[in-house]
N, C-alpha and C positions, 0 to 999 in steps of 0.2 A: 471389570471396572476400571475406569480412569480416575486416579487421584492426584489432585493439584494442591499446591499450597494456597492459602486464602489470600486472594488478590483485593484488597478492600477498596479499590478504585473503581471497580466493576468492568464492564467491557468499553471499548473504544466507540463503538456505536452509541450505547447508552449517553456517553459524556459529550458526544458530537451533537446529538438530536433531543436530548432530555433535559430541559432547563434544570429539573430537580435532582439530577444526577451529580454525585459527590465533587467531581472535577470539572463539570462543565464550563464553569467561569476560567478555568486555569489553560484552556487549550488555546494558548497564543501561538504564532507560527513557529518558535523555537522550539516549543514543547511538540507540535505536531512532526515537526521534523524528526526529535528524537524518539518517538514513538515509531516512526516510521522505519527509521535505523535498527530500533531494536527489533523490529518485527521482521524485517528484510534478513539480518544477520540470523534468526531462529530459523527462517527458511534456507538460507545459505548452508546452516548446519544440516538440514535434512538433505538437501540437494548433493551438497560437497562434502561434509563432515563424516557423514554416514556410509557405511559399506555392506550392502548395497544401498544406493540412493532410495529416500523415501519421497514419494509425491504426497502431499497433504490432501488435496482435492476438495477442501472447504475453505479456503482462505477468504475471510472477510472480516470487517471491522468488529462484529459480534464475537468474532473467535480471537481478538488481541485483548489481553485482560492488562488492567493496570493496577499496580501497589499504590501504597499511600505516598509515594514520590515519583508517581506518573511513569515509573518505567514499565515497558509493555513488552508482554511474553506472549507468544502464539500460542494457543491451546486448540483442545478438540481434535484430538486424532482418529476417532471413530471411523471416518473415511479413509484415513490413509492407506496408500497402498506401496509395496516394495517392488522395485523394479532392478533392472540392469545398471551399469556403472557408465555406459557410453553416452554421448552426446545425444544420439538419434534414439536411444533405448526407448521402447513405448509398450503399453498394455492395451490390449483389445478388452474393454470391460463396460459393464453397464454403466449407463452414465448416472453419477451422483453428484450432486453440489447445490449451488443456490443460485435461483434467478438472479439475473443482475450481474453475477459473477462469474457464470459459466463461459468457458472458452468455447467459442461458436463452432472451432474446427474439431473439438473433441465432441461437440453436440452432435456435429454433422457426421463424423466417422467413428465414433466409439473409441478413438485411439487417444489413450492419456500419456503425456509426456511432462516432463519437468515443466514445460513453457506453458501448460495449462495453469499450474500454479503463478507463474510469473503473469500470467493475463489476468488471472484474479487479484493478485498484488496492485497491478495497474490500476484497476478499479478503487482500490483502497486509497491509491495516492490522490486520484482525483476527488474522492470523497474528501479528502484532508484538506484540499486545495479550494474545493468548491463548498464543503459544508452542506453535501446533499446526497441523498439517497440513492442508490444505483437505478431503483425505479421507485418514482413518485406519481401516483396516481391523482394527487391533489392540484396538481398545476396544469397548464395548457399542454395541448397534445404533442407540441414541437419541442417540450421540455421534459417529458416522461422518462426519456432513457437516459440517463447520465452521459453515457460516452457517445451517444448521436447529438447531445445536444452541445457538448463541447466540440464534437467535431464540426458542428455547423458555424460555430464561432471561429474556431481555430484553423479550420482548413481554408486553403485559397488565400492566405494573407502571410505576411511575415512572420514567422515563428518567435522571433525576437521582439514583436512589437508589444511594448509595454501597456500600451491604451487597450488594446484589444484583448490582451490577457486580464486586465483587469476586471473585464466583464463577467469573469466566472469565478474572481476570486471570492471566497465567504465574506459576505459583509460585515460579520461580527469580528473581524480581524481588524477593520477600519485600515488606516494607512501604515499599521505598525509591523510592518514585514518589509524584507530587504527584496526588490523586485527581480534582482538576477536569480536570487534563490528560488523565487516562484517560477521565474521563465524555465530554469533548469529542471525543477521538479515536474514542470506541464509536460515538458518535453520528453522527460522519462515516462511518465504516466502513459503519454500518446504511443510511445514506442513499445511500452508492455502490453497495449491493448491491440498491437497491429493484427490484421487478420492472419495472416499466416504465419504460423510459429516460427519460421525460418528467420523473419523479421523482428522479433523479440529479443532483448537481451539477455544472456544468462544472469542468475540471481546474483553471482559475483560482482558483474559489471553494474547491477541495479545498487548493491551497497556501496559500491565506489562511487557511484554517480550521488547518492544522497549524502554521503559524507563531504563532498564538494559543495553541495548546497548547504549543509551546516555550516562550513567555512563561512560562504557569503554572509549568513545568517548572523553568525557568531559577531563579523564584523559590523553589522547594523547595529546589534544591541550591544557592542562595546564590550564584551565579556573581557576582564583583565586575563592575562596569559595564565596566572598562577589558578584561576578558578576556571579558565575554559573547558568546556566540554570536553572530555576524551572519551574516544570510543576504542575497544578492544577489537582484535582480530575475530573470525569466525568462532563462535562459542555457542556450547549448548547451554550457557547461563540465559540465553534469550528465548529458551521454549520453557 
């Protein structure tokens, strides 16, 4: 039995896609970044803070829960697996996970590594940016798969081209965001979903990069220093 504290805000998935969800209208760009950082730090705790490391194996927006203050916590460890401590440690295991978030290399080889979690988290980052589910059968064929749709717009152009990036940004955000922050997080999300695990960043690098994106967002929102968002180092509090 898995027992969690009550998270009154529901899941990130509900609040991204269901207008009736309690925090749907409150997910501005700064809040999305904060939730991304909370979840990334929870994943960092599993990969770095635990000995031996734990691979979550089912990272997705419905497994990121929100409290009344929109703090995000990584949840649902029913599929988690314990592995060794090395960077290249891996497990040969039956494929488990959720379509749209599943690491394609894990799917092909059955070899599970911490970079499989990084891939899934990269999809979460793209969802936060685009406001779209990983698989949406209600849209045109070229847009069904989020990762492929982003790649079709993003690849072959300047990765820092703001006009190009704006095509994928969730329209519900309007223009209320810092473009440098959006670009950095988009680049990070794309790195996380690299086809080869070796091309993906470690989760600690993901955490550091999200913190940089937060800094740019704070400048845009002109948050005073005394109330500026502060984030602790890796902590089990994000779980």
